[in-house]
C-alpha positions in Angstrom: 0.0 0.0 0.0 1.4 3.4 -0.9 1.3 6.0 1.7 -0.6 9.3 1.2 1.1 12.5 2.1 -0.8 14.7 4.5 0.1 18.1 6.0 0.3 19.4 9.5 -3.4 20.3 9.6 -6.5 19.1 7.9 -10.3 19.1 8.0 -11.8 15.6 8.4 -15.1 13.8 8.8 -16.4 11.5 11.5 -19.6 10.2 9.9 -20.6 8.0 12.9 -20.3 11.0 15.2 -22.2 13.3 12.8 -19.1 15.6 12.8 -18.0 17.0 9.5 -15.1 19.3 8.3 -13.6 19.2 11.8 -10.2 20.9 12.1 -7.5 18.5 13.2 -3.8 18.8 13.9 -1.5 16.0 12.7 0.7 15.4 15.7 3.6 13.0 15.2 4.7 13.7 18.7 1.5 12.2 20.1 1.0 8.4 20.2 -2.8 8.4 20.6 -5.4 10.4 18.8 -7.8 12.6 20.7 -11.1 14.4 20.2 -12.8 17.2 22.2 -15.7 15.9 24.2 -17.6 18.5 26.3 -19.5 16.0 28.5 -19.1 12.3 29.3 -21.7 10.4 31.4 -21.6 6.7 32.2 -25.1 5.2 32.2 -26.4 1.6 32.2 -26.6 1.6 28.4 -23.1 2.9 27.8 -20.9 6.0 27.6 -22.9 9.1 26.7 -20.6 11.6 24.9 -21.6 15.1 24.0 -19.6 16.8 21.3 -20.1 20.5 21.7 -17.7 23.4 21.5 -18.4 27.1 21.4 -15.1 27.7 19.7 -15.5 25.0 17.1 -18.8 25.5 15.2 -18.8 22.0 13.5 -19.2 20.4 16.9 -23.0 20.1 16.9 -24.0 19.3 20.5 -25.2 15.8 19.6 -24.8 13.1 22.2 -23.6 9.7 21.0 -23.7 6.5 23.1 -20.8 4.0 23.0 -21.7 0.6 24.3 -18.0 -0.4 24.1 -15.3 1.8 25.6 -12.1 1.5 27.5 -9.7 3.6 29.6 -6.1 4.4 28.7 -3.3 6.5 30.3 -2.2 9.4 28.2 1.0 11.3 28.9 0.9 14.9 27.9 3.9 16.9 26.6 4.5 18.3 30.1 4.8 14.8 31.5 1.4 14.7 33.3 -0.4 11.3 33.0 -4.2 11.4 32.6 -6.5 8.4 32.5 -9.0 9.0 29.7 -12.0 7.2 28.1 -11.2 5.7 24.7 -13.7 5.0 22.0 -13.6 3.4 18.5 -15.2 5.1 15.6 -14.5 5.9 11.9 -12.7 8.8 10.2 -12.5 9.8 6.6 -9.2 10.8 4.9 -8.8 11.3 1.2 -12.3 9.8 0.7 -11.5 6.6 2.4 -13.0 5.5 5.7 -10.6 4.2 8.4 -11.2 2.8 11.9 -9.7 5.0 14.6 -9.3 4.9 18.4 -9.9 8.3 20.0 -9.3 9.4 23.6 -11.8 11.9 25.0 -10.4 15.1 26.2 -11.5 18.6 27.0 -9.9 20.6 24.2 -12.2 23.7 24.3 -9.3 26.0 24.9 -7.2 24.5 22.1 -7.1 25.7 18.5 -7.7 22.2 17.1 -10.5 20.0 18.6 -8.8 16.8 17.2 -5.3 15.5 17.3 -4.3 12.7 15.0 -1.4 10.7 16.5 1.2 8.2 15.4 -0.8 5.1 16.3 -3.3 6.0 13.5 -0.8 7.5 11.1 1.6 4.5 10.9 1.7 2.5 7.7 -0.9 4.9 6.1 0.5 8.4 5.9 3.6 10.5 5.5 3.5 13.9 7.0 4.8 17.0 5.2 4.8 20.0 7.6 4.9 22.4 4.7 1.4 21.6 3.5 -2.1 22.0 4.8 -5.6 20.4 4.2 -4.5 17.7 1.7 -7.4 15.4 2.5 -9.9 18.2 2.6 -8.8 19.5 -0.8 -8.5 16.0 -2.3 -12.0 15.9 -3.9 -12.1 19.6 -4.9 
């Protein structure tokens, strides 16, 4: 399989989350991928996740329920370890749908509501930091 070249940022779709044209940062320094989640509630039927952000208009306030979820430890760039919920969903790059693991984090104060890390990137993509929005502009 030939690897596609992506830039340092992009706009991507998460069809199962009803989130489209979401700004993301391609972060080769991060192992895991993360998505902003404004509210997480555990109920009998699963993990209820609300994707809302005042600063990111494409986050639509819809709540999605995940019957299957796990926890994982994530070490931030400052060395702090945080235990986060982890979900599985799908993401679209270059018109192709991929499975992805995402940790849930409060990223409201961050410029990018989504980080795409090495675990997802490996064996699929090369990163060129001089370019932007390669996947978003792919079908234009």
